[in-house]
N, C-alpha and C positions, 0 to 999 in steps of 0.2 A: 334678640332671642337666640338661644342655642339650638342647634339641630341635633336630633338623636338618630343614631343608626341602630336599626333593629338587626340583631344578629343572634344566632342560636349556636351554642357550642355543639360540635359534633362529638358525641360520646360513643364509647364502645357499644353501649346498649342500642343506639340508633343504627350503627353499622351492622351489628350482629342480627338485629331483627330484620333489617333490610336484606341481609344475606339469606336468612331463612325464607323470607318471602320470595326472593329470586329463585331459590332452589325448588320451591313449590311450583313455580310457573315454568321454569326453564330446565330443571333437572340439575344434577351435580356436575361439576367441571371435570370429574374423573381424572384427577392428577395434574391438571393444567397449571394450577398454582405452584405445586411442588416442582414440576418440570421447569417452570419459569425461573426458579432459583438458580438452576444450573445453566439454562439456555442464555442467560444474560451475558455470559462470557464468550459466546459464539460470535463470529464475525457477522456483520450486517445489523440491521435494526431488529431489536427484540423488545418485547414488552415485559416490563418488570412485574413481579407478582403484585406489588402494591398498586401499580397503574391498572392492572386487570381488576383488582378489587374496586378501584374508583369507577371503572366502566360498569361493573356489575351493579353497584349500589346506585349509580346515577341512571342506569337504564330503567330501574324501577321507579325512582322518585321523579325523574324528569317528566314522566307521564302526568304527574300531579302539578307540574309547573315549577317545582323547586328541586334543585340538585342538592344532594347531601354534602358533597364536596365540590369545590371549584374544578372546572375542567383543567386538565394537564397538571393536576396535583395528585400526590399519592395519598392513599388511605390505608391506615393500619387496621387489619381485620381482627385482631386478637388471635391468640393461639387456637381458641375454640373455633372462631370464625374461619380461620385458615383451614383447619381440618374439616369442618362442616361443609364448606364450599366445595371441597374436592371429593368428599365421600360420605357426608351425612353423619348420623349418630354412630355408625359402625366405625368410621375412621376416627371420630373423636374418642371413642372407647379404646381403640387400638393405640392411638397417640398418647393418651394418658397412662395406659398400661405400660408402654415403653418408657415413658417418663419416670414412672414409679420404679420399674425394674432397674433402670439405669442409675437412678439416685441411690437405690438400695445397694446395688453392687459396689458403687464407689464408697458409700458410707461404711460398708463392711470392710473394704480395704483400709479405710482410715482406722477402724476399730482394731484390725489385725496388726497394723504397722505403727500405730500411735499417731498422735496429733502433730508430731514434729516431722512427718514424712511428706514426700511429694504429693501423696494422695489427698492430703488436706487441701492443698492448693487446687488440685483438680476438682475436689468436692465443692469448694467455695466458688470457683469459676463457673462450674456447671449450674449450681444453684442460682448464681447471679444472672447468668444468661437465660435460664428458664424463668426466673422471676420477671425479668424485663419482657421476655417474649409472651408472657401471659397477656400483656397489654398490647404489644406491638405485633406479635406473631414472630415466628422464627423463619424469616424470609430473606435474610442476607447471607449470601454465599460465604463471606468471610467468617461469620459466626458458626455456620455449619461446619466449615473446614477446621476452625479452631476447636470446636467441640469434638470433632472426629479425632484430631491430633491428640488432645489431652486424654481422651478415652483410650485410644490405642496405647499411648505412652503409659497410662496408669495400669493397663493390663500387662504391659511388658516389663516395666520397671519393678524390681523387687527392692525392698529396703532391708538393709542389714541392721537389725536392732542393736547390735553391739556398737555400731557407729553412732546411733542416736543417744546412747548413754554417755558418750564422751563429754 
């Protein structure tokens, strides 16, 4: 006879609902997740934002005798969960407002300079990173730095339309 292993997939819904439950009991982390993005490059032992999310969700579910994720594993909070854990609905609204403004600004640059410009690459990269971060959260310093670079480069670089017509 074969043995069966009972396992449940950890979905974004489970993690997000546990984050909301945590903030009702323990309050918001007030920037701890976002500070953790940058503190991981400091010397000494630092806790990564995803490890902090694991601690948060397991602190609620371990009381029920079941951890959402295994100990010493990282958990992706989703972009909404990342913002909600640090500042609630207000930070979620601000985060998505900034997301919309940024995408609109870059899109307008593409419309001004044409699709054969550097701004198209910036727009595609930004959309890709933000799409992935909807599920995983925007918690990796390398992606934050790359986004910052392409946004600054897009705002500085001007495109000579005459060169595009060649």
